[in-house]
N, C-alpha and C positions, 0 to 999 in steps of 0.2 A: 389759334384757328388754323392758319396755314400761311405759307409763303408762296409768292408768285415770282418766278424768275430766278436768276442766279445772284449770288451775293457779290455786290460791286467791289468788296474789299478783297475778293479772292482772285486767283489767276483765271478769270472767266474767259469765254470765247464769245465773239459777237455772233450769236445765232438767234434762233427763233424765240428762245426763252430768256434773252437778255434785254433788260430795260434800264437805260442809263438816265437816272432821274436828274442828273445835273444839267441835262439839256432842257429842263423845265417842261417836260412833256408828261402826259399821262392824265387821263380823266376817267373817273369811276361814276357811272350814271345808271339810272333806272329807265328802261325804254317804256314810254307811255303807252305804246301800242301792244306790246306782248307781255309787259310786266317783268321782263327779265333784266338782270343786272349785267352790264358789259364794262370791261376795262379797255380803254383805248390808249395805246402807247407804242413805244418803239425807239429806235435811234435814227438810222438812216432811212427808215421806212415807217409806215403806219400799220399797226396790227390791232386786231380786235379779239379779245378773249371774253367768252361768257363765264361769269363767276356764279357758280351754283352753290347752294346749301345755305345761303345767307338767311333764308326763311326759318331755318332750324335753330338759329342762334337765339338764346335766351339770356337776358341780363339778370344777374343775381346780385344780391347784396347781403352782407352780414356784418354784425358789429365786430370790432377788433379792440381789445383792451390792451393797452401798453402800460406796464407798471414803471414806477420810478427807477427801480433796480434795472429793468430791461433797457430803459432809456440811457442810464449811466453806462451800462455795459456796451451798448451800441456806440456811444460816444468814445469809449476807450478803444473799441475796435476800429473805429474811423481814424483815430489818431495813429494807431499802429500801422494802418494801411498806408497813411501818409509818409510815415517813417520808412517803410518798405519801398515806396515809389521813389522817395528822395534818395535812398541808397542806390537804386538802380540807375537813376539819372545823374549821379554825382560825376564830377569831372574826372577824366583820365589824363595821364601825362604820357607823352611819346617824345623821344629824342630824335631829332632830324639831323643826319650826318651830311658832311660835305661830299659831293659826288665829283669825281675828276672826269674831265672830258664828257660831261653829261649832255644828253640831247633827247628829245622826244622822238626817237628813231627806231625803237623796238629792239635795241641791243640788250638782251637780258644779262649780259656778263657784268655790266657796271652795277647791277642791283644785287650781285652776290654779297651776302653778309649784312644786307640792310633788313632790319626787322620788319616783318609783315603785320599789319594791324588787322585783326579779324573783324570783319564787318557783320557777318552772320554765318551760322552753320546750319545746314539742313540736308535732307536727303538729296535734293536736286538743286539746292541754292546755297551756295557758299561764296564768299568773296573776301579778298584781302586788298589792302592798300599799302604801298611803300612810299616813303617820302624822303627826298633828299634836296640839296640846294647847292648853289654856287653864288658867285657875286652878282650874276645877272638874273637867275630864275629860281623859282621853287619848282621842283619836279615831283610829279605824282604818277605812280604806276598802279593800275587796278587790274586784278586778275579775278575774273568772275565766272563761276559755273552757271550755266543757263541753258535749258533745253531749246530755247529759241533765241540764240545769241545776238544781242546788239541790233535788234530790229526796231526801228523808229521811222514813222512817216510824218515828219513835221509839215505843218501847213502855215504855222505862225511861230516865228522865233521866240516870241514872248512867252509862249505856252509849250516850250521844248520839254519841260518836265511832265507834260500831260499826254504826250503822243507816242509813248512807248518806252523802250529801254533807254536808259541813260546813266551816267555817273555824275557825281557832284562834289564840289569842293566848297567848304564854308570857311571864311577867315575873318578875323577881326583883330584890330590892334589895341582896342580899349580894354584894359584888364581890370578896371574897377568892377565891383559888384553891381550888377544891373537890376534895375527895378523889374519886377514881374508885372506884366500888364494884363495877363490872362493865364489860364491853366497851362503851366509849362511853357509859357511864351515870354521871353524877355524883351525889353526895349531894345530898339536898334539905334546905332549911333554912326557918325561919320567914320569911315574906315572899314565898315562892315561890307562884305561882298560874298555873293554866292555865284558860283560858276557851274552851269550845267552843260554837259558835253554828250553828244549823241552822234549817230551815223545814219545818214539817209539810205534809202533803198539802193541808190546808185553808188554807194560806197564812199560818199563825201563826208568828211568829218565836219561837224558844226557845233558851235558853242554860243551860249547866251550869258551875259554878265548882268546880275541883279545887284544894284546898290540901293539900299533903303534911304540913305541919307548922303548927300553930297554938299560940298561947301559952295559950289558955284551957284550964283543967283539964277542964271538961265537954266531951265530944265526942259529942254526940247524932247527928251525921251522919257518923260514922266509917265508912269502907269500905275494901275491899281487892279487888284484881283480880289474876288470874293468867292469863298468856298464854304460849304456847310461845316467842315471840320475846323477851320482856322478863322472864319470870319473874314473881314476885310483887311487886306495888306496893301499898303501904299509904298511905291518905290519912286525915288527921285530919278532913277535911271535904270532902264532896261534896254540893253543894246546887244545886237549881234556881235559875236566876237570870232568870226570864222577864220580869221588870219592867225588865231592863236596856234602856236606849234603844237600839233596833235598827231598821234599815230594810233592805229588800231590793227589788231590781228584777230580775225574771226575764224573759229574752228567749229566743228560739229556740236560740241557740247559745252562751249564757253568762249570767252574772249578776253583779250588784254587791251587796255587803253593806256597810253602814255601821254602826258601833257606837260608842257613847260610854261609856267605862268610868270611873266616878267615882273620883277619887283617894282620897277618903276610904275607900272600900271596899277599896282596896289598902294602906291605911295609909301613903300617900305624900303629902308636902307638896311640890308641884312648885316648882322654881325654875330660873332660867336657868343653864346649864352643869351641871345635874345629869346623872349617868350611871347608867343602869339596864342590866341584862342581860336579854335576851329574844329571842324568835324569833316569827315569824308563819308560818302555813302553811295549806294546804288539803288536805282529805281528799276524794278522789273515791270515790263509791260506785258500785255496779253500776247497770245501767240502770233497774231497777225501784225503786232507792232502799230496798233492804231490808238491804243489807250494805255494809260498807266494802270498798274494793278496794285503794287505794294512797294514800300520804301524801307530800306535797312541802312542804319547808320552805325559807325564805329562807337562813338561815345553815347549818344542819346538813344536810350532804349525804352523811352516812355511810349505809351500807347499812341499818343498823338503824332509821334515821329513816324509811325508806320503809314499814315495816310500821306499821299503826295501833295502836301500843302505848298503854298507859295513862300511862306515865311521860313527864315533860317531856323535850325533846331537849336537847343541848348548845346553848348559846346565843350569839348575837351581842350587840352592844352597841347601845344607843340613847342619844344625848345630846340633851337639851332645849336649844333655843337661843332667842335673842330676849329680849324684856323681860317675858315672862309669868311 
């Protein structure tokens, strides 16, 4: 028939044609007085559209015959598609070197020679992440091309991934094969953590730590989120982490972010040859930095990972190397 408004999965702008359905707004009704059909919706305001042409729509039906051979072929095609998706979402391996005199200070010299993990390639969107470590911290440096760089207007630290541009780090220490609880969604266990990092309009770096499972009996920072794409995700802890060592450099067509994540906060004692599971990614927001638009990850390339969900993605592996 037709589409009304902009696609919420695209890099949309908040204008007269944008309707954000996750705000649970929108009503389609027929006016009893004039017989016309209206759509009432909007985001920060209320707007009314007249929907015309509905009277010209005619319902049609026709029989469809499916043979046994067609059914068998469809089943084979579905199995092949699953294999293709599995290949795309398979784990990757990256080696993480020791960094001498490291700090989240914007000094690019110490990253010379450190392999860059490609997060996404595109005409205006490309990003890489570099990882290193020492006895105290895991270091991550993001380099992101973005036409509206690192713009985020957070109003709730728990929803930092929903309010504009950000970068994220996902880590886990449990290496056993995990049970799948939904389409491309693995069970979470103690030791898993997701860290989302952003920058306010005033230039302040902010971060939020999401831990789905913690060992402590008391859970004062417990939270849950529900989205159409991922369903309901419960976290034992969602806490602001603004004192995390962070640095950003924002330029006209992109930005760099560096962060030092203390091993002690992750419950990890680093050693050479240690293997962790994890992923790194970038969330692109809209031009005004008020809403998330699309999410890119290094390892997880599944369709589900493109939506900015609350749950951690499927993960690749990182292995620490060197004498640290």
